N, C-alpha and C positions, 0 to 999 in steps of 0.2 A: 488730818483735819477734814471735817465735812464741809458741805457747801454753806454759803451764807443763807440763813433761814429767813428769807423775805416772806411776805404774806403770800405771794404767788407760789413760791417754792413749797410752803406748808400746804397750800391748797392742792397742789399736784400730789404731794406725798399722801395727804389724807384720802384723796380719790383712789390712789393705788392701794392704800392700806385698808380701804373699806371692805374689800374682799380679796385678800392677798393672793389667793390661788387663781383668781380670774385674770385673764389676759385682756388688755384693752388696747385699742389702736388710738393713734393721736387725736383724731377728730372726736372720738368718744370722750377722751380726757378733756378736750376743749369744751365739749358740751357739759360735762359733769362739773367742771370747775368754773365755767363761764369766763374762760380765758381764750384769747386768740391762739390759733395753732402756731403762729410765729413766736408766741411766748412759750408755749408748751415744749416745742422741739428742742430748743437750747437747754432747757431744764432737764429734759429726759437724757440728752447727750451727756450732761454733767453727771447725772445719776449713774448712767451706764459706765462712764469712765471710772467712777468710784467703786463700781461693782455692786451698787445698790439695786440696779435694775438690769434685767436681761431682756433681749429682744429677739424676735425671729420674723422672717418674712413669711407671709401667708403663701401656701403652695396652691396657686390657682392658675388657670389660663385666663389672662385678662380679656382675651377675645370672647371666650365663652361667658364670662361673668359681666362683660361690658363695663369694666372698671379696672383701675390698676390694683395690683396686689397691695395689701395693707401690711404695715409693720406693727406687730403686736408687742406690747411691753408688759412685764410682770416684775414684781419685787422678788429679789433673791432672799434666801433665808437670812443671810448676814445683813442685807439691806433693810429687811423688815425691822430687825433689832436696832440697827443704827438709826433708822429713820424715826422710830418711836422715841428713842432717847433724844434725838435732835429736836423733835417737835416739843417734847416735854420741857427741855431746856429753854427753847425759844419762848414758850408760854410762860415759864417762870420768870425769865428775864423781862418779858413784856409787862408782867404784873409787879415787878420789883419797884420799891419806893423810889429808888434813884432814877427811874425812868418816868416818873410822874411829872417831872418838870419842877419848877420852883413853886413851892407852896406859899400862899400869902401868910404874912406874919399875923399872929393873933394880937388883938388890941385889948 
């Protein structure tokens, strides 16, 4: 079973799926999704646990670069397929008549 498809989860997936071959680090994802890094990282950890996302640490010398190494994330082939299916399902459910609330009675 996949993750719960909240609005924030969908936004992170859409950012990763925008260019699936591209690696993004957490702060880039935060900027792209307009979400706080503290929101992004737990979502990425769940995706990584599911095998939807792979990550790697940047190979730099932090002293030379004057910043810490970044952890880059990218979608896995299986993750791309599963994420697209999960997003489509979430969007269908959101538009479903049973999720529109109580409709007023006609007079």
